[in-house]
C-alpha positions in Angstrom: 4.9 -12.7 6.4 3.0 -9.5 5.7 1.6 -7.6 8.6 -0.5 -4.5 8.9 -0.5 -3.0 12.4 -3.1 -0.5 13.5 -3.6 1.4 16.7 -1.2 4.1 18.1 1.7 2.7 16.0 3.1 5.8 14.4 5.3 8.3 16.3 6.2 5.8 19.0 9.4 4.4 17.5 7.6 1.4 16.1 9.7 1.1 12.9 13.0 1.5 14.7 12.1 -1.0 17.4 11.0 -3.5 14.7 14.3 -3.0 12.8 16.3 -3.6 16.1 14.3 -6.7 16.8 14.9 -8.1 13.3 18.7 -8.0 14.0 18.2 -11.0 16.3 16.6 -13.2 13.7 17.4 -14.7 10.4 14.9 -12.5 8.5 14.9 -10.0 5.8 12.3 -7.4 4.9 11.1 -3.9 5.6 8.8 -1.8 7.8 7.1 1.5 6.9 4.5 4.0 8.0 1.4 4.2 5.8 -0.6 7.3 5.1 -3.7 5.8 6.8 -1.8 5.7 10.2 -1.0 2.0 10.0 2.4 0.4 9.9 3.2 -2.2 7.3 5.8 -4.9 7.9 7.0 -7.5 5.4 9.5 -10.2 6.5 10.9 -13.2 4.8 12.6 -16.2 6.4 11.8 -19.6 7.9 8.4 -19.8 9.4 9.6 -20.4 13.0 12.0 -17.4 12.7 9.2 -15.2 11.4 6.8 -16.3 14.3 9.6 -15.6 16.8 10.3 -12.2 15.2 6.7 -11.3 15.3 6.5 -12.1 19.0 9.7 -10.2 19.7 8.2 -7.1 18.1 5.3 -7.2 20.5 7.5 -8.0 23.5 9.9 -5.1 22.7 7.4 -2.7 24.3 5.1 -2.3 21.3 2.2 -4.6 22.3 0.2 -1.8 24.1 0.3 0.4 21.0 -1.1 -2.3 18.8 -4.9 -2.5 18.5 -5.0 -4.8 15.5 -2.5 -7.0 13.7 -3.6 -8.4 10.3 -1.1 -11.1 9.2 -1.0 -12.9 5.8 1.5 -15.6 4.8 2.8 -15.9 1.3 5.8 -17.5 -0.4 9.1 -15.6 -0.1 9.9 -13.4 -3.1 13.6 -13.0 -2.1 13.4 -9.3 -2.8 15.1 -8.0 0.4 18.7 -7.8 1.6 18.7 -7.1 5.3 15.8 -5.5 7.2 15.2 -1.8 6.4 13.0 1.1 7.3 11.3 2.4 4.2 10.2 6.0 4.1 
């Protein structure tokens, strides 16, 4: 699952909240701020875990900061260990 979030998503603890939410799911991946003020999130895992994680991110107090959420689905590349914040 590859998501680009836009809105007021930087400077509000978005990355840290996403990382904390990931701890409750069987997912791996990363989250990072982009220079164009969006946040990029990549997560790998079972589809139902990813959908639940995506919903948990919104329900963790971030929904009102998100104006748009562009999601694409691709096959897992198995490139992540854990879920990290990338600078």
